[in-house]
C-alpha positions, -999 to +999 in steps of 0.1 A: +095+102-451+077+125-425+046+104-428+065+072-420+081+087-389+048+100-377+032+066-382+061+049-363+058+073-334+020+068-333+023+030-332+051+032-306+029+054-284-001+031-288+020+001-280+034+017-248-001+028-238-014-008-241+015-022-221+010+003-193-028-003-191-024-041-189-035-058-157-008-060-131+001-094-117+006-088-080+003-123-065+035-133-048+054-129-015+062-094-003+084-083+026+089-050+044+120-031+030+135-030+065+128-042+100+111-016+122+132-008+152+156-035+140+133-064+150+098-062+136+091-073+101+060-083+080+057-107+052+026-106+030+017-135+008-009-129-019-021-162-033-036-168-067-070-178-053-075-144-035-063-155-001-038-133+018-015-141+047+002-113+066+029-126+089+042-104+117+073-115+135+099-101+158+108-099+195+094-134+204+063-129+183+052-148+152+016-143+141-002-150+109-033-131+099-055-146+072-077-126+048-088-120+013-075-096-013-087-079-045-075-051-067-093-019-079-072-001-106-039+006-089-051-002-054-047-034-034-075-040-008-070-067+018-097-076+043-089-095+075-120-111+090-116-111+128-149-131+132-138-159+109-102-159+122-102-148+159-064-150+163-057-125+136-034-097+148-046-075+119-083-067+115-104-049+090-095-034+057-060-024+045-053-005+013-021-002-006-010+016-037+005-008-063+037+007-077+056-018-099+070-044-074+061-024-043+030-019-022+029+015-005+005+028+022-024+048+008-021+086+012-045+105+035-077+111+016-082+148+006-119+144+013-111+136+049-087+166+051-115+189+039-138+176+066-111+184+092-108+219+078-145+225+080-146+211+115-118+236+125-138+265+111-167+260+135-169+287+163-165+261+191-132+250+176-116+284+174-083+271+190-080+241+167-054+246+140-052+222+111-018+219+094-015+217+056-026+186+037+010+178+029+020+178+066-010+157+076-003+132+048+033+129+060+022+124+096-004+098+088+021+079+066+047+083+093+079+067+084+093+040+107+126+039+124+152+013+114+177-004+137+199+027+136+170+049+148+168+067+114+134+073+098+126+057+064+095+051+044+084+016+048+067-004+021+063-040+010+087-051-017+081-082-039+106-109-030+091-140-046+068-148-075+040-173-071+030-191-102-007-197-107-019-230-121 
């Protein structure tokens, strides 16, 4: 009896591990969870062929930036080529953490924080004070204000599936 229970628990654990390690399907349409300052929103479309379109709209603006996307483990990397598409509002590389149906901004890298701490320790920077990693991470991932003026963490939420053919 104990052996059967142990076998069932082991198989269940193995099954759950395989499900959690499976590749995430992230293609689709994402929208920011609220409009910044009540008027600015972004819509990100990740197409099956690796193309990405980031639409920024609000206050008489409507701009599409075109780029390419790829994933590395739980990270989404989007590259907007400003040479190829001169009218792109967004340029360079953007990284997001993939969490279920959400794309969140990357946390501030600890390696960069340690570089700042070493820089502050130099004698010529004796008045420079570096806050804790937690505080810097919060400042760099600054939450945006909604239409009521209250802060909130902004992220992209999946609103539509795109079926690949």
